[in-house]
N, C-alpha and C positions, 0 to 999 in steps of 0.2 A: 380301881386303877392302882397298879403296883407302885410302891415307893421307888423313886428314882435313884436309889443308891448305886454307886459304882462299886462292884464286887470283884475281888481278886480270888479266883479259884486256884488253889495249889494242890496238886495231886501227887501223893506218895505211891507211885506205881509198884513199888516193891510190897506194898501192904494192902492194896485194895484191888478188887476185881473190876475189869473194864466193863463188865455187864451192867453196872449201875450208873454209868455216866449220864444216860438220858434222863433217868429219874432225878439225879442230882441237879441237872440243869433245869428241869421242869420245876423243882422245888425252889431253887434260887430265883427263878423268874418272878416268884411271888414277892420277893424282897427288893428287887432291882434288876440292874443290867450286869451280866457277867462280862466285863470288858477286858479282863485279864484271865487267860486260861493257860496255865503252865503244868506240864507233866514232868516229873523228875524221875530219872532212873538211868540205869546202864542199858542203853538201846542195843547193845551187843548181846545182852542176855536173852536167850530164846523164850524165857518165861514172860517177857513183855510183848510178845508178838501179837497178843489180842488187843493190846493198847495201840499198836501201830495202825490198826484198821479203824480206830476211832479218831485218830488225829485230824484228818481232813474233813470228814463229815461234821465234826463238831468244832471246828476252827481252834484246835488246841495246839499249842506250841510245845514241842518236845525239848526238854533241856537234858543234854547228855551229862552224866556224871559217872566217870569210870570208877570201878571198885578198886581202890588202890591196894587194899589188904583184905584178904578173906576174913569173913567174920565181923568186920566193921562196916558200918553203914554210912558211907560217904554221901549217899543220897539225902539223908536227914540233914546233914550239915548244909549242903547246897540249898535245900529247900528253906532252912531257917535264914540263910543269908539273903535269899531271894525275897522272903517275907519282910525282912527288915529294910531292904532297899525299897520295897513298895510302900512300907509304912512311912518311911522318911521322905518319900516322893510327894506326899500329901495329895496324890491323885486318886486315892482309894477311900471309900467310905465304910467298907466292910470287907472282912475276909471270910473265905470258905476253905476249910482244910479237909481234904478227902484223905483219910488215913485211919488205920486202927492201931496206931503206935502211940503209947502214952509218952514217949520221949518228947513229944510236941506240946505237952502240958505247959512247961514254962514259957513257950512261945505264945500260946494262947493268953496266959496271964499278962504277958508284956503288952500284947496288942490291946487287951481290955483295959489296961492301965492308961493307954493313949486315948480311950473313949470310943473305940471302934468295936462293933460286935464281931463275934467269930462264930460262923455256922459250921458245925462239925458234922462230918458224914463218915460213917465207918460201919464195920460188921458188928454183929452181936457180941463178938469176943473182945471188943474194944475195952481196955481197962477203965475202970470207974473214975479215976482222977481226971482223965482226959474228957470223958463224957460230962462230968460235973462242971468242968471249967468252961466248956463251950456255952455260948449265949443260948442257942438250942443245939442239941445233938440229935441228929436224925438217922 
């Protein structure tokens, strides 16, 4: 019987493929219930079209983040703010971050300081500091 942790899954659509969402959700089901499912990105970007087809079947809420400046990643900032809002809501028992971006390493460390596990999901190219920071990285 899986642990009944309430898990928030935050997805950095700019840095991970939509092809692995089913496997991520299957893995997280071993730890609890994924009751928050947010995807962050600029939905005007044609590169996110694959994610659009995954939103309804997997009950994922898209969060629009316009790219204010070329070369800067506004999506990362929006995802960090979302995570902190969820952390302070006290309605979450664990986080899952689907990203291959090491910029989220300080976020992982901050969540761990609050006593919550962080399940990391990313590609093989994910930088080692992020991998090492996650409770498990898959």
